[in-house]
C-alpha positions in Angstrom: 24.8 -52.0 11.5 26.8 -48.8 11.6 27.1 -46.4 8.7 30.8 -47.2 8.4 30.1 -50.8 7.6 27.4 -49.8 5.1 29.7 -47.6 3.3 32.4 -50.2 3.1 30.0 -52.7 1.7 28.8 -50.1 -0.8 32.4 -49.4 -1.9 33.0 -53.1 -2.4 29.7 -53.5 -4.4 30.7 -50.5 -6.5 34.2 -51.9 -7.2 32.7 -55.3 -8.2 30.3 -53.6 -10.6 32.9 -51.4 -12.3 32.1 -51.7 -16.0 34.8 -52.7 -18.5 36.0 -50.0 -20.9 34.3 -50.6 -24.2 36.4 -52.2 -27.0 35.7 -50.8 -30.5 34.3 -53.2 -33.0 36.6 -51.6 -35.7 40.0 -52.9 -36.7 42.6 -51.6 -34.3 44.9 -49.9 -36.8 47.9 -48.2 -35.1 50.7 -46.0 -36.2 54.2 -46.7 -34.8 53.6 -43.9 -32.3 50.2 -45.3 -31.4 51.7 -48.7 -30.8 54.3 -47.2 -28.5 51.5 -45.4 -26.6 49.5 -48.6 -26.2 52.7 -50.3 -24.9 53.2 -47.5 -22.4 49.6 -47.6 -21.2 49.8 -51.4 -20.9 53.0 -51.1 -18.8 51.3 -48.4 -16.6 48.3 -50.7 -16.1 50.5 -53.6 -15.2 52.3 -51.4 -12.7 49.0 -50.2 -11.2 47.8 -53.8 -10.9 51.0 -54.9 -9.2 50.9 -51.9 -6.8 47.3 -52.7 -5.9 48.2 -56.3 -5.2 51.4 -55.6 -3.2 50.0 -52.7 -1.2 48.1 -55.0 1.0 45.2 -52.5 1.0 43.0 -54.5 -1.3 40.4 -54.9 1.4 40.6 -51.1 2.2 40.5 -49.9 -1.4 38.8 -52.4 -3.7 38.2 -49.6 -6.3 41.9 -49.2 -7.0 42.2 -52.9 -7.7 39.1 -52.9 -9.8 40.3 -49.9 -11.9 43.7 -51.5 -12.3 42.2 -54.8 -13.4 39.8 -53.1 -15.8 42.6 -51.1 -17.4 44.9 -54.1 -17.6 42.1 -56.0 -19.5 41.5 -53.1 -21.8 45.1 -52.4 -22.7 45.9 -56.1 -23.0 43.1 -56.5 -25.5 44.1 -53.4 -27.5 47.7 -54.6 -27.7 46.7 -58.1 -28.8 44.5 -56.7 -31.6 46.8 -53.9 -32.7 47.6 -53.9 -36.4 50.7 -51.8 -37.1 50.3 -49.8 -40.4 53.3 -48.2 -41.9 52.4 -46.4 -45.1 54.5 -44.7 -47.8 53.4 -41.4 -49.2 51.5 -41.9 -52.5 49.8 -38.5 -53.0 46.5 -39.8 -51.5 45.0 -39.3 -48.0 45.8 -42.4 -46.0 46.0 -43.8 -42.5 49.0 -42.3 -40.7 49.2 -39.4 -43.0 48.3 -35.7 -42.7 45.9 -33.8 -44.9 45.3 -30.1 -45.3 41.8 -29.0 -46.3 40.4 -25.6 -47.2 36.9 -24.9 -46.1 34.4 -22.8 -48.1 35.0 -19.8 -45.8 38.7 -19.9 -46.6 39.9 -21.5 -43.3 42.5 -24.2 -43.7 42.8 -27.1 -41.3 45.4 -29.9 -41.0 44.4 -33.3 -39.8 46.4 -36.5 -39.2 44.5 -39.8 -39.5 45.5 -42.2 -36.8 44.1 -45.1 -34.7 41.3 -44.7 -32.3 43.4 -44.8 -29.1 45.7 -42.0 -30.3 43.1 -39.7 -31.8 43.0 -36.3 -30.3 41.0 -33.8 -32.3 42.1 -30.8 -30.2 45.7 -31.7 -31.2 44.8 -32.2 -34.9 44.5 -36.0 -35.1 41.3 -37.9 -35.9 40.5 -41.6 -35.8 40.4 -43.5 -39.1 36.8 -44.4 -38.4 35.6 -40.8 -37.9 33.3 -39.3 -40.5 36.0 -36.8 -41.4 38.6 -39.4 -42.1 36.2 -41.6 -44.0 35.2 -38.6 -46.2 38.9 -37.9 -47.0 40.7 -41.3 -47.3 41.7 -42.1 -50.8 41.4 -38.6 -52.2 44.2 -36.4 -53.5 45.2 -32.8 -53.9 42.4 -30.8 -55.7 39.7 -33.3 -54.8 36.6 -32.2 -52.8 34.8 -33.9 -50.0 31.7 -33.3 -47.9 32.6 -32.7 -44.3 30.0 -31.8 -41.7 27.7 -30.6 -44.4 30.3 -28.4 -46.1 32.5 -28.9 -49.1 36.2 -28.9 -48.4 39.0 -29.0 -50.9 42.2 -31.0 -50.3 45.1 -28.6 -50.7 48.0 -30.8 -49.4 48.7 -34.4 -48.5 51.7 -35.5 -46.4 
């Protein structure tokens, strides 16, 4: 058997063994923006799946079909379990809201508490199941919380 045939079989075996994206065991709470992002990702996954089917290259590129199928399963499951949460400001840290904290060293940080799929700590948003969010949810201005082993004070809630 030539190397070319071996590699093709290895590619097919790899595509068949592509693991599913893990689905969180936590409630899939989403903000309106998070729901829109899930819908966009689902549409993109459907498009990739359709493209992989209609290309006629399924035999030549099984990994593209496997990735498209995996992403379609993931985003379909996330959309089906999404629970849209629209909250009204009440002076407390809550899902969908922003909180400004002051650290012991005087630095201030602003965090928005969102769903798992839309969390992006580098952009200032954290998942509602993160330790940071869990420490802050339900607290108000002037309250303190332990975050990463340090005391922080809540200085603003939006």
